[in-house]
VMD Tcl script that draws the C-alpha trace (Angstrom):
set ca {
  {0.03 0.03 0.03}
  {1.52 3.44 -1.01}
  {0.51 6.91 -0.74}
  {-0.54 9.00 -3.66}
  {2.26 11.17 -5.18}
  {2.57 14.72 -6.38}
  {5.09 15.43 -9.26}
  {7.25 18.43 -9.50}
  {8.79 20.48 -12.09}
  {10.31 24.05 -12.75}
  {8.96 26.80 -14.85}
  {10.29 30.24 -15.85}
  {7.23 31.65 -17.73}
  {5.71 34.89 -16.46}
  {3.58 33.66 -13.57}
  {0.68 35.65 -15.01}
  {0.63 33.60 -18.12}
  {1.15 30.13 -16.78}
  {-1.56 27.88 -17.85}
  {-2.33 26.19 -14.41}
  {-5.33 25.57 -12.18}
  {-4.04 27.97 -9.49}
  {-1.06 30.15 -8.83}
  {0.51 30.53 -5.34}
  {1.84 33.68 -4.22}
  {3.37 34.75 -0.80}
  {2.23 37.47 1.43}
  {3.90 39.05 4.45}
  {2.06 40.69 7.38}
  {2.99 44.39 7.75}
  {1.72 46.45 10.70}
  {0.82 50.01 9.84}
  {2.34 51.63 12.90}
  {-0.98 52.86 14.04}
  {-1.75 52.70 17.79}
  {-5.47 52.73 17.28}
  {-7.45 49.34 17.02}
  {-9.40 48.73 13.90}
  {-12.99 48.32 13.70}
  {-12.89 44.63 14.53}
  {-10.97 45.27 17.81}
  {-7.62 44.32 16.30}
  {-4.88 46.65 15.43}
  {-4.58 47.98 11.87}
  {-2.46 45.97 9.61}
  {-1.69 45.71 5.79}
  {-0.37 43.04 3.66}
  {2.74 43.09 1.66}
  {3.22 41.00 -1.48}
  {6.40 38.84 -1.43}
  {8.83 39.09 -4.40}
  {7.83 36.86 -7.28}
  {4.07 38.10 -7.35}
  {4.86 41.26 -9.27}
  {3.30 40.47 -12.56}
  {0.24 38.98 -10.74}
  {-0.11 42.08 -8.63}
  {0.15 44.32 -11.87}
  {-2.75 42.41 -13.51}
  {-4.83 43.32 -10.60}
  {-4.09 47.09 -11.09}
  {-2.54 47.24 -7.76}
  {-5.64 46.12 -5.67}
  {-4.51 42.51 -5.00}
  {-3.45 43.09 -1.46}
  {-6.58 45.29 -0.61}
  {-8.81 42.40 -2.02}
  {-6.97 39.73 -0.09}
  {-7.33 41.86 2.94}
  {-11.06 42.08 2.45}
  {-11.14 38.27 2.28}
  {-9.39 38.02 5.80}
  {-5.78 37.52 4.89}
  {-3.47 38.61 7.40}
  {-0.16 37.12 6.15}
  {0.28 34.90 9.13}
  {2.34 31.81 8.52}
  {0.58 29.00 6.80}
  {-2.48 30.88 6.19}
  {-4.02 30.31 2.80}
  {-6.63 32.76 1.20}
  {-8.02 31.84 -2.22}
  {-9.22 34.34 -4.85}
  {-10.79 33.95 -8.14}
  {-8.91 35.75 -10.84}
  {-11.94 36.34 -13.27}
  {-9.68 36.31 -16.14}
  {-7.06 38.88 -14.79}
  {-4.39 36.20 -15.30}
  {-4.28 32.92 -17.06}
  {-4.85 30.86 -13.93}
  {-8.46 30.92 -12.67}
  {-7.36 30.97 -9.07}
  {-4.79 32.85 -6.85}
  {-3.86 31.27 -3.62}
  {-1.96 33.71 -1.30}
  {-0.02 32.02 1.36}
  {1.27 33.77 4.45}
  {4.85 34.16 5.29}
  {4.59 36.04 8.38}
  {6.56 39.51 8.78}
  {8.84 40.47 6.02}
  {12.46 39.41 7.01}
  {14.91 42.35 7.33}
  {17.31 42.42 4.41}
  {16.91 38.74 3.67}
  {14.57 36.24 2.08}
  {12.38 34.10 4.19}
  {14.06 31.47 6.16}
  {14.02 28.06 4.31}
  {11.69 26.36 6.91}
  {9.26 29.20 6.31}
  {9.26 28.50 2.65}
  {8.89 25.01 3.27}
  {5.94 25.28 5.38}
  {4.11 27.73 3.14}
  {4.71 25.56 0.14}
  {3.33 22.54 2.14}
  {0.18 24.36 3.27}
  {-0.64 25.91 -0.22}
  {-0.30 22.62 -1.94}
  {-2.45 20.83 0.71}
  {-5.09 23.65 0.61}
  {-5.35 23.13 -3.18}
  {-6.14 19.58 -3.14}
  {-8.18 18.63 -6.13}
  {-6.32 20.79 -8.49}
  {-4.60 19.26 -11.47}
  {-1.53 21.58 -11.83}
  {-0.55 24.21 -9.52}
  {2.39 26.84 -9.74}
  {4.34 28.30 -6.86}
  {5.89 31.63 -7.25}
  {7.32 32.22 -3.79}
  {10.32 34.49 -2.93}
  {13.49 32.84 -3.91}
  {16.95 34.68 -3.19}
  {19.35 35.22 -6.20}
  {22.62 34.68 -4.13}
  {24.38 31.71 -2.23}
  {20.97 30.97 -0.40}
  {19.11 30.26 -3.34}
  {19.68 26.48 -3.52}
  {18.54 26.18 0.09}
  {15.43 28.13 -0.64}
  {14.57 26.23 -3.76}
  {15.07 22.78 -1.86}
  {12.85 23.98 0.94}
  {10.02 25.00 -1.59}
  {10.34 21.63 -3.48}
  {10.44 19.52 -0.35}
  {7.35 21.28 1.14}
  {5.36 21.10 -1.99}
  {6.06 17.34 -2.33}
  {5.47 16.60 1.42}
  {2.45 18.88 1.67}
  {0.71 16.90 -1.08}
  {1.24 13.54 0.66}
  {-1.98 11.63 1.53}
  {-1.92 8.03 3.02}
  {-3.99 5.63 0.80}
  {-5.74 4.26 3.76}
  {-8.11 1.24 3.88}
  {-11.52 2.76 2.90}
  {-13.82 0.58 0.74}
  {-15.78 3.31 -0.67}
  {-14.79 6.47 -2.38}
  {-15.26 9.60 -0.27}
  {-16.93 12.43 -2.23}
  {-15.59 15.10 0.23}
  {-11.96 13.71 -0.10}
  {-10.26 15.52 -2.79}
  {-7.31 14.04 -4.43}
  {-3.74 15.56 -3.69}
  {-2.51 18.08 -6.35}
  {-1.18 16.02 -9.36}
  {1.57 18.28 -10.40}
  {3.39 21.32 -8.90}
  {5.54 23.82 -10.89}
  {7.96 25.87 -9.06}
  {8.61 29.33 -10.64}
  {12.42 30.05 -11.00}
  {14.43 32.73 -13.01}
  {15.88 30.00 -15.23}
  {14.15 26.60 -15.48}
  {17.01 25.08 -17.36}
  {19.80 25.83 -14.79}
  {21.52 22.66 -13.88}
  {21.88 23.53 -10.17}
  {18.24 24.20 -9.94}
  {17.37 20.93 -11.85}
  {19.65 19.05 -9.32}
  {17.67 20.39 -6.45}
  {14.56 19.14 -8.07}
  {16.12 15.63 -8.47}
  {17.31 15.74 -4.86}
  {13.85 16.85 -3.45}
  {12.19 14.03 -5.33}
  {14.58 11.58 -3.88}
  {14.47 12.87 -0.34}
  {10.66 13.35 -0.24}
  {10.20 9.86 -1.74}
  {12.07 8.31 1.22}
  {10.16 10.49 3.69}
  {6.72 9.52 2.05}
  {7.66 5.92 2.31}
  {8.52 6.32 5.95}
  {5.24 7.99 6.59}
  {3.41 5.02 4.79}
  {5.13 2.53 7.08}
  {4.35 4.49 10.13}
  {0.58 4.88 8.92}
  {-0.05 1.20 8.35}
  {-2.34 -0.65 10.43}
  {-0.43 -2.66 13.00}
  {-2.03 -5.97 11.80}
  {-0.61 -5.29 8.26}
  {2.85 -4.45 9.46}
  {4.12 -6.97 12.06}
  {7.92 -7.71 12.39}
  {8.21 -10.44 9.74}
  {6.12 -8.36 7.19}
  {7.91 -5.16 7.99}
  {11.31 -6.77 7.58}
  {10.29 -8.06 4.24}
  {9.08 -4.68 3.11}
  {12.29 -2.92 4.18}
  {14.49 -5.83 2.72}
  {12.49 -5.77 -0.72}
  {12.82 -2.05 -1.10}
  {16.50 -2.01 -0.04}
  {17.49 -4.73 -2.49}
  {15.76 -2.86 -5.15}
  {17.89 0.22 -4.33}
  {20.98 -1.72 -4.46}
  {21.70 -1.87 -0.84}
  {23.25 -4.90 0.94}
  {20.59 -6.76 3.09}
  {20.98 -9.24 5.99}
  {17.80 -10.34 7.94}
  {18.04 -12.48 11.14}
  {14.97 -14.30 12.14}
  {14.01 -15.48 15.57}
  {16.17 -18.58 15.36}
  {19.25 -16.66 14.18}
  {18.62 -14.10 16.90}
  {18.56 -16.59 19.65}
  {21.72 -18.35 18.21}
  {23.49 -14.94 17.96}
  {22.85 -13.88 21.47}
  {20.35 -10.95 20.72}
  {18.89 -11.48 24.15}
  {16.98 -8.07 24.16}
  {15.24 -8.49 20.89}
  {14.28 -12.08 21.49}
  {12.81 -11.33 25.15}
  {10.64 -8.46 23.93}
  {9.55 -10.48 20.74}
  {8.72 -13.73 22.65}
  {5.28 -12.51 23.71}
  {3.96 -12.24 20.23}
  {3.10 -15.01 17.63}
  {4.75 -12.62 15.10}
  {8.47 -13.31 15.87}
  {10.96 -10.84 15.94}
  {13.63 -9.70 13.33}
  {16.99 -7.73 12.88}
  {17.52 -6.19 9.58}
  {20.94 -4.73 8.52}
  {21.15 -2.64 5.43}
  {24.50 -1.59 3.91}
  {25.73 1.07 1.67}
  {29.31 1.02 0.57}
  {30.44 4.06 -1.83}
  {32.68 3.62 -4.90}
  {36.23 3.60 -4.13}
  {35.64 3.44 -0.23}
  {34.63 7.29 0.09}
  {36.23 8.84 2.84}
  {37.14 5.78 4.94}
  {34.60 6.50 7.68}
  {31.76 4.29 8.63}
  {28.40 5.68 9.98}
  {26.02 3.28 11.88}
  {22.27 4.13 11.83}
  {20.03 2.27 14.38}
  {16.21 2.73 14.69}
  {13.60 1.20 16.86}
  {11.09 -1.00 15.30}
  {8.47 -1.96 17.70}
  {5.43 -2.58 15.35}
  {2.95 -2.34 18.04}
  {3.43 -1.67 21.73}
  {0.97 -2.80 24.36}
  {3.48 -2.48 27.16}
  {3.68 -6.26 27.55}
  {2.96 -7.40 30.97}
  {3.32 -3.80 32.28}
  {0.32 -3.04 29.93}
  {-0.44 0.34 28.87}
  {-3.75 2.24 29.50}
  {-6.38 1.56 26.79}
  {-6.74 5.39 25.88}
  {-4.77 6.22 22.99}
  {-3.03 2.92 22.79}
  {-3.78 2.77 18.94}
  {-1.15 5.24 18.33}
  {1.31 2.61 19.41}
  {1.21 1.47 15.75}
  {3.81 4.27 15.21}
  {6.31 2.85 17.71}
  {8.38 1.63 14.76}
  {8.87 5.23 13.49}
  {12.64 5.17 14.16}
  {13.31 1.98 12.17}
  {10.88 3.41 9.33}
  {13.05 6.64 9.30}
  {16.27 4.67 9.25}
  {15.03 2.56 6.40}
  {13.79 5.40 4.53}
  {17.09 7.39 4.93}
  {19.03 4.43 3.57}
  {17.04 4.40 0.51}
  {17.82 7.92 -0.06}
  {21.40 7.41 0.61}
  {21.58 4.72 -1.93}
  {20.32 7.25 -4.56}
  {22.31 10.19 -3.19}
  {25.49 8.27 -2.91}
  {27.38 10.10 -0.32}
  {31.17 9.32 0.08}
  {30.91 7.38 3.46}
  {30.02 3.87 4.35}
  {26.69 3.58 6.07}
  {25.29 0.48 7.73}
  {21.69 0.41 9.30}
  {20.40 -1.84 11.98}
  {16.68 -2.11 12.27}
  {15.48 -4.30 15.23}
  {11.91 -5.17 15.07}
  {9.54 -6.82 17.61}
  {5.80 -6.67 18.70}
  {5.59 -6.19 22.42}
  {2.41 -8.16 23.63}
  {1.39 -9.81 26.85}
  {1.07 -13.63 26.70}
  {2.10 -16.76 28.45}
  {5.51 -16.45 26.82}
  {6.00 -12.69 27.30}
  {8.95 -11.43 29.19}
  {8.35 -10.22 32.76}
  {9.31 -7.81 35.31}
  {12.04 -9.36 37.30}
  {13.67 -11.38 34.41}
  {17.36 -10.99 33.81}
  {18.32 -10.80 30.07}
  {21.71 -11.29 28.60}
  {22.25 -8.78 25.82}
  {24.43 -8.97 22.69}
  {27.45 -7.34 24.31}
  {27.24 -9.80 27.24}
  {25.75 -7.39 29.87}
  {23.01 -8.68 31.99}
  {20.01 -6.62 32.47}
  {17.25 -6.66 35.24}
  {13.85 -6.07 33.79}
  {11.70 -3.88 35.92}
  {9.15 -2.46 33.40}
  {8.32 -4.47 30.22}
  {6.99 -1.13 28.70}
  {10.59 -0.07 28.44}
  {11.01 -2.41 25.70}
  {12.57 -0.10 23.12}
  {15.95 0.16 24.87}
  {16.12 -3.44 25.05}
  {16.03 -4.05 21.37}
  {18.10 -0.97 20.76}
  {20.93 -2.14 23.18}
  {21.29 -5.22 21.16}
  {21.38 -3.56 17.74}
  {23.70 -0.73 19.00}
  {26.11 -3.33 20.35}
  {25.99 -5.19 17.07}
  {26.85 -1.91 15.26}
  {29.68 -1.28 17.61}
  {31.00 -4.92 17.12}
  {30.83 -4.61 13.15}
  {32.77 -1.27 13.52}
  {31.81 2.33 13.02}
  {33.20 5.69 13.60}
  {29.80 7.33 14.34}
  {26.60 5.86 15.63}
  {23.34 7.58 15.29}
  {20.21 6.02 16.89}
  {16.65 7.38 16.72}
  {13.64 6.04 18.37}
  {10.10 6.71 19.70}
  {11.61 5.95 23.23}
  {9.94 7.87 25.85}
  {6.80 9.81 26.77}
  {9.41 11.83 28.75}
  {10.59 13.44 25.50}
  {7.17 14.77 24.88}
  {6.81 16.05 28.52}
  {10.22 17.94 28.49}
  {10.24 19.18 24.66}
  {6.82 18.86 23.27}
  {5.59 17.27 20.15}
  {7.81 19.05 17.57}
  {11.29 19.00 19.13}
  {13.43 15.74 19.49}
  {15.61 15.17 22.41}
  {19.18 14.37 21.69}
  {21.66 12.59 24.10}
  {25.09 11.16 23.77}
  {28.54 12.52 22.80}
  {28.20 16.38 23.09}
  {30.06 17.17 19.94}
  {27.88 14.80 17.88}
  {24.74 16.00 19.62}
  {25.72 19.56 18.62}
  {25.92 18.39 14.93}
  {22.54 16.79 15.27}
  {21.01 20.03 16.59}
  {22.64 21.99 13.58}
  {21.46 19.44 11.09}
  {17.90 19.53 12.41}
  {17.84 23.29 12.52}
  {19.10 23.23 8.75}
  {16.34 20.85 7.60}
  {13.62 22.00 9.80}
  {13.45 19.10 12.28}
  {14.51 20.87 15.35}
  {16.21 18.89 18.38}
  {17.70 19.89 21.56}
  {20.71 18.36 23.45}
  {19.82 17.00 26.81}
  {22.29 15.83 29.57}
  {23.13 12.17 30.89}
  {23.48 12.80 34.66}
  {25.67 10.25 36.48}
  {22.89 10.26 39.42}
  {20.38 8.90 36.89}
  {22.87 6.03 36.09}
  {23.67 5.44 39.61}
  {19.94 4.68 40.42}
  {20.09 2.02 37.72}
  {22.46 -0.20 39.66}
  {20.83 -3.64 40.05}
  {21.14 -6.01 42.87}
  {21.20 -9.00 40.70}
  {22.48 -7.89 37.42}
  {24.88 -5.43 35.69}
  {22.15 -2.61 35.19}
  {18.57 -2.33 35.65}
  {16.35 -1.37 32.82}
  {14.88 1.74 34.50}
  {15.78 3.90 37.54}
  {13.10 2.62 39.93}
  {13.81 5.46 42.46}
  {13.16 8.11 40.10}
  {9.94 6.41 38.63}
  {9.01 8.67 35.53}
  {11.19 11.56 36.74}
  {13.92 12.16 33.98}
  {12.34 9.36 31.90}
  {14.05 10.56 28.78}
  {17.38 10.68 30.38}
  {17.02 7.20 31.84}
  {16.53 5.95 28.43}
  {19.76 7.77 27.08}
  {21.71 6.64 30.03}
  {20.69 2.92 29.63}
  {21.61 3.00 25.84}
  {25.07 4.46 26.63}
  {25.91 1.08 28.06}
  {25.89 -0.59 24.60}
  {28.17 1.85 22.86}
  {31.96 1.31 23.03}
  {33.76 4.05 24.63}
  {35.61 5.32 21.59}
  {32.60 5.64 19.22}
  {30.75 9.10 19.14}
  {27.14 8.52 19.40}
  {23.74 10.25 19.53}
  {20.39 9.16 20.76}
  {17.60 11.06 18.89}
  {14.21 10.61 20.88}
  {11.35 11.26 18.40}
  {8.43 10.22 20.47}
  {6.64 13.43 19.69}
  {7.92 14.65 16.30}
  {7.40 11.29 14.44}
  {3.67 11.15 14.80}
  {1.45 14.06 14.34}
  {-2.22 13.73 16.00}
  {-3.49 17.30 15.51}
  {-4.72 19.33 12.47}
  {-2.38 19.35 9.51}
  {0.03 22.20 9.33}
  {2.78 23.31 6.92}
  {4.14 20.12 5.17}
  {2.85 17.76 8.11}
  {-0.22 15.98 7.54}
  {-2.00 13.90 10.16}
  {-0.10 10.71 10.96}
  {3.54 9.80 10.52}
  {5.77 12.75 9.78}
  {8.88 11.13 8.55}
  {11.10 12.76 11.20}
  {13.95 12.56 11.32}
  {14.75 11.07 7.87}
  {16.01 14.49 6.53}
  {18.11 15.07 9.56}
  {20.02 11.71 9.25}
  {20.61 12.40 5.57}
  {22.02 15.86 6.46}
  {24.21 14.29 9.15}
  {25.53 11.54 6.82}
  {26.38 14.01 4.06}
  {28.10 16.31 6.46}
  {30.20 13.34 7.82}
  {31.05 12.35 4.20}
  {32.20 15.93 3.51}
  {33.94 16.88 6.78}
  {34.35 13.78 8.81}
}
mol new
graphics top color blue
foreach p $ca { graphics top sphere $p radius 0.5 }
foreach p [lrange $ca 0 end-1] q [lrange $ca 1 end] { graphics top cylinder $p $q radius 0.2 }
display resetview
């Protein structure tokens, strides 16, 4: 099952003459400087057209902003106001998307453009062909701006196919084709950005598809098959360990979590090697693949449990990132490890009080079977270190504590400080914010076990510092010399509210683009 897809191209025809169903322009909010409230109780404000809309404005005889304001446009970020053109330009519809206040001496930030493009394309669902004429700088920032617009348009047009048996009359099809207006559509650099955007967003869309699938349709064996099939088609090396191989290989954490389900666990390893060996560095990517999390014996409350179908968002993101890596071909070796299990309560489920021997030989006392993600990740991270890597990046929907501390849109990052800072910068660059968090020694001390090497959680802290407990535990499975980062995406990987920007309801694909940015940065700079 795959989502519907929007195509992308470049045009350089005068926007007023483009034969499209709708033309998208940008508008900024602009205060008038008046201290007197307007008649509706708000302070007076005007609209300012963003660059790129000049020919459209001329066709309206300078009355376009006035008309948009009468329709309620404020220029606030993500707002979309539609206006019938009545023949003033070739397109029958103008859609003005808000960009917020006009930046001082610069074009809008790439993330502002990315969200605007996504919001506009989503609002124009049902249109066949849409053109975007948003403000693109003509300096060194131009590639980043064009990339942002292209990504936003393709991701804003995403829609999961779903499982409905009857057509939905009110459900309009996503925009079929988006054309981005640029000064020179034949420019090789601009065309390269389009190709890259298609590649990256295809990976994000597939990640979203996997996360959005019903959990009975995507259990560990079928998830492993889907990832392995896509990886082989992309030319990646593939290794899949089934339950027998996991038991024989000493993957105690993965086996323990998976033994409660009739759908047995898997570990998928994907490998990319650049021609000529690249930089000589090796990056390991690890992603949590709990296809459904009931909490096991420590069962979760029923309310909202259906969202636990998204508990494999980390593995989905790593799998998607590897497909993009295969196409983008960075000059660095990358191995990905996707441990997959279904955490279910049954007569064979692992229990609080169990002691589990992990892949690296450490013995873990289980105190809470709902802290299962760190168990399967510990095995996968230890395997990555045993195989050899210069950097280890792990991502997972690990803790509700991440949401409590940082909300639904900012990931938490723990690990080697220098690498955590690189994660933060990469996330800021691509519009997937992340914030470094500490790994306090007092948290680790409280995880000393009377019967094993480490307990799975800090019982004395209960849920206090829960995100930090997860990071402290995972640190035990990384060899000392390897820089590593744990990216907790419990909030950002799955969006439950109203759509905004280029996020639609359900899986977001976070942090595929962050991982790609990091891999390419490591390839270029070590």
